N, C-alpha and C positions, 0 to 999 in steps of 0.2 A: 455691551457684554451680555445683558439680559436677553436680547433677541437671539444671540448666538446659543446661549444655554437652552432657551425655549425650543429652538429648531433641533438641537441635539437630542433633547429629551423626547421631542415629538417623533424623531426618526427611530429611537430605541423602542418606544411604545409601538410604533407602526410595524416594526419588525415582527413582533409576536402576532400581529393580525394578518401578516402576509404569509399564507399557508405554505406556498411553494418555497419561499426563501427560508422560512423557519425550518421546514423539513430538510431541505438540502444542506443547510449550514450547521444545524444542531442535532436533529434527530437521527438522520442517516449516518453521520460519522460515529455516533454512539452505538447504533445498531451494528455497523461494520466492526467496531472494536469488539463487541460481544461475540459476534459470529467468528471472526478471525481468532479471538482469544480462546474460545472453547474448542475450535477446530485444531489450531496449531499450538496452543499454549502448553499442553502437557504431552503431546505425542511426538516422538522422534522416530524410532524404529517400530513402535507398536506399544499398546498399553500393557501387554503382557510381558514385555521385555524381549520378545522374539520378533525377528523380521519376517520369517515364514514358518508355516507348519507343514512339514514334509512327511509323507507316508512311504513306508517300505514294506516289502514282504519279509516276514520274520526269518525266513531261511537264508536271506541275503546278508549274512553276518558281516562280510567285508564292507558292504555299503553302509551298514549301521555304524561301523567303527569310524569310517571316514566322515559321515555326517555328524557324528558325535564330537568331532574335533573342529567342526566349522562353527564360526560365531553366528549368532542371530538365527539359529535353526533349532526348532523343536521337533523331535522325532516321534512318529506314531507308527506302530508295527501292526501288520495285518496278516491273516493266514494265507490269503491268496490274492491274485491280481484283480479278480472280479470284485472282491470286497473293497480293495483299495480304490478302484475306479468309482464304485458306488459312493464312497465317502467324498471323493473329489467332486463328483457331480452335485452332491447335496451341499457343497460348500463347507463341510466340516473341517477339511484341511485345504491348504493352498495348492498342493501338488504332490506328485509321487515319483519315485525313481525305481525302475526295474532293470534287470539285466538278463538278456536272452542267450548269453554265452559268447556273443560276439560284440554287441554294442549295448550301450545304456539307452534307455527310453525315459525321457522326462515327460510325465503326463501332467497337463495343466488345465484347470478350468478357465475357459477363455475370459469370462467376466472378471474372475479374480486376477488374471494376468493384466487386465486393463487398470485395475485399481492398485496393484502393488508393484511399484517400480523395481523392487529388489528381485522379483522373479525374472525380469528381463535379462539379468546377467547371472542368474543362479546356475543355469546349465553349464556355462563356461567355467564358473568358479568350482563347481563340483568336479568337472573333468580334470582340471589342474590339480585339485586336492587328491583325487584318486590316483593320478599319475605319480605324484610324489609318494603316496602310500605304497604303490607297487614297487618302487625302487628303494624303499626303506628310508626315505628322506622326510618322513612326517613325524619325527620325534618332537613333535610340537612344531606346527607350521610357523613360518616367520610372521611375527606379529608386529604391528606398528603401534607405537604409543604416541599420543598427542601431547605436545608440550606447548602451552600458551605463553608467549612472551608478552607480558603485561605492559602496554604502552601508557598506562595510567588512565585508560579509558574503560568503558563498560564492556563486558562480554555478555551479549544478549542472544536469545534464541531467535528462530525465524520470525516469531511474533514481534520481537523487538525491532526487527528490520522493517516489518510491515507498518508499524505505528506511524513513522514519518509520512508514509503514504496516505494514511487515514487523515492525518493533520493537513496534508496537502489538499486532500479532497475538501475538507472543511474550508480551507483558505480560498480555494477556487470559487466558492460561492460568492466571493466579493465581486466577481464579474457580473453576477445577476443583480446585485444591489445597485450597481451603476447603470445597468440597463433599465432598472425600475426608475431610477432618479432622472435620467436623461431621456428615457423612452416613454414609459407608461405615464409618468407625471406630466410630460408634455402633452401626450394624447388625451389625458383626462382633464386638461386645462388647470392642473394644480399649480403649475408654474405661473400661469397668467394671474391667478388669484394673489400670489405673492407679489406680482409686479405692481399691483395697485397700492401696496403698502410701502412704508418708508424704508423697508429692509434693504440693505446693501447686497448686491448679487454675491459678492465674495463671502459675506457673513452667512448668507443662506446656504451656499454650497459647502462652506467649511463646516457648518453645523451638521449638515446631512452626512458629510464624509466622516466626521468624528463619531456620529452615532453608529454608522456602519462599522467603523474601525473598532469601537468598544465592543460591539457584539462579536466581531471576528476574534478578537483577543480572548474574550470570555469563552467562546466555543472551543478554542484550542486548549486553553487551560483546563476546561472541564473534561475534555477527552483525555488529556494527560493524567489528570487526577483519577479518573475512573480506571485507567490502565494500572496505575500504581496501587490503588486500593484493592482491585479484584485480582489482578494477575501478578502483582509484586515484581515487576520487571525492574532490574537494577540499572537504570540509566545513570550515566555520569554527566549530569547536565551542567553546562556552562550557561548560567542564567542570563548573563549579559548578551552572549551570542544568540541564545535561544529567543529572547524577547526582541532582539534586533532583527533576527531572521524572520520571525513570525510577523512583526510589524511591517517590515519592508516588503515581505511577500504579499501581505494583504493589500498594501498600497499598489504594488505592481499589478495584482489581479484587478484592482479597481481601474487602473490605467487601461488594461486590456478591455474591460467592459466599456470604457469611454470610446475606445477605437471601434468596437463592434457597433456601438450606437451610431457613430459617425458614418460607418460603412452601410448600415442598413437602417433606412428611415422608419420602417415599420418595426415597433418594439417586439412583436411576436417573432418576426424573422430574426432579429438580433438575438432573441432568447434561444431560438432553435439552433442558431449558429454557435452560440455559447455552449449549449449542451453538447453539440458535436465536437467542438474543440476540446472541451474538458474531458470527454471520453477518450479522444485520441491521445491526449497528454497523459491520462492515467495509465493507459496500457503501454505506451511507447516511450515514456520518459524515465522508467526505472523506479517509480515511486512505490509500486507494489511488488514488482518482480525484478530481480537483478537483470541488468542489461546483457549479461553473459548468455541469457536464454535467447536473445534476439540475433538474427542474421547481421552480418557486418554492415550492410547498407542501412539497416534500421538503427544501428548504434550511432551512425553519423547523423541520421535524421533526428534522433533523440536530443542531440546537442543544440538543435534549433528550437526546441520547445522550452518555454519559460519554466514549466513545472519540473524539468530536469534539474535546474539550478535551485529551485525551491526545495526539492527533496534532498539534494546533496547538502545544502546549507543546514537543513534541519537535522540530518544525520550527523553532521560534524558537531553541531551545538548540543546534541543529545549524547555524544560520546560513542556513537555506533561506528563511525567511520573516521579514519584519520584524515586530516586536512589542515591546510594553513589558515591562520586567522585572516590573512590577506584576501583569501577567496570570499569569506563571509563579508568582510568589509567592502570589497569591490562590488560584490553582488548587491548588497544593501544600498550602496551609493547609486548604482545604476537604476535599481527599482524605484527608489525614492525620487531621484532626479526626473525620471520619465513621468512619474505620477504628477510631480509638481508642475512640470511644463504643460502636460495635457490638461490638468485641472484648472490651471491659470487661464489657458486659452478658452476652455469651455465655460469657466465661471464668468468670464467677461461677457460672453455672448448668450448665457443661458436664458435670459428673458426675451431674447430675440428668436429663439428656436421655434416658438409657436407661430411666428409670422411667416415662416418659410413655406 
């Protein structure tokens, strides 16, 4: 038992000396949380409560009336079109509407158009609103009220949806801890030094894995704690499912790291392949951005990526997404089983790796 504890403590201590792994699994997820939190945490349609700032010529009374009844619009009046265009070019307002007697002209600053998605549909929305006004059907435009049916889960903002993605990013660092164990340790003859000691290969690899596992759990809990303390997101956490999802995901990513080490003999090549794979999974598995944004063929591709299932299991356990408990249990069983099979095979042969 003492050798096992010693190896585990050694791995935990060495984690903080490994700059790449330390940054990738602990520092970067925290940085991402802070960036996403301050960008998406408080902003929905705009910090001032308006979606767009629209300018009009003061004499266009009917346009002013229509705009006044549209939601998420703040009106700015100008004496003439030249003054209106000047303010649009300076970025003081998002756009302007003029009427030449036959048609409306929607004037937009091109850079503002790229930054504010609401402007993409504003022209069409204004045209419909003005048409209703002309036929006298604007006694209050038809409004839609949102009614949330509470399924007993959390209602979170876009930031809340992103957090499981940040956790997935932290979990994916387990790939590189296995590359370090089976790749760099072999190359630096660290394994060979252990081979001359009485330590059992299974004890050695189990201690190393446990050290990585403890660090991974700590990283995820720290990210979750920071989110709760700074941004006050009201997750509805099922702690049993959450710990099971995180634990099995870490083990599953470790298994992926073992596979990469087996495929690529050179540890640097395995590390580069791991970086490429993680970036592909982050963008195409729905952990940061909803899959609805992707084309249909990429939605199918996403379901072949392990991080797709990691992200979904985390969202279910945090109460962000509805899902059956059977999904979390099946996912965890597959991840843990895959890890145990691979680590058992690798553990038996670990001291022979340097002889190949």
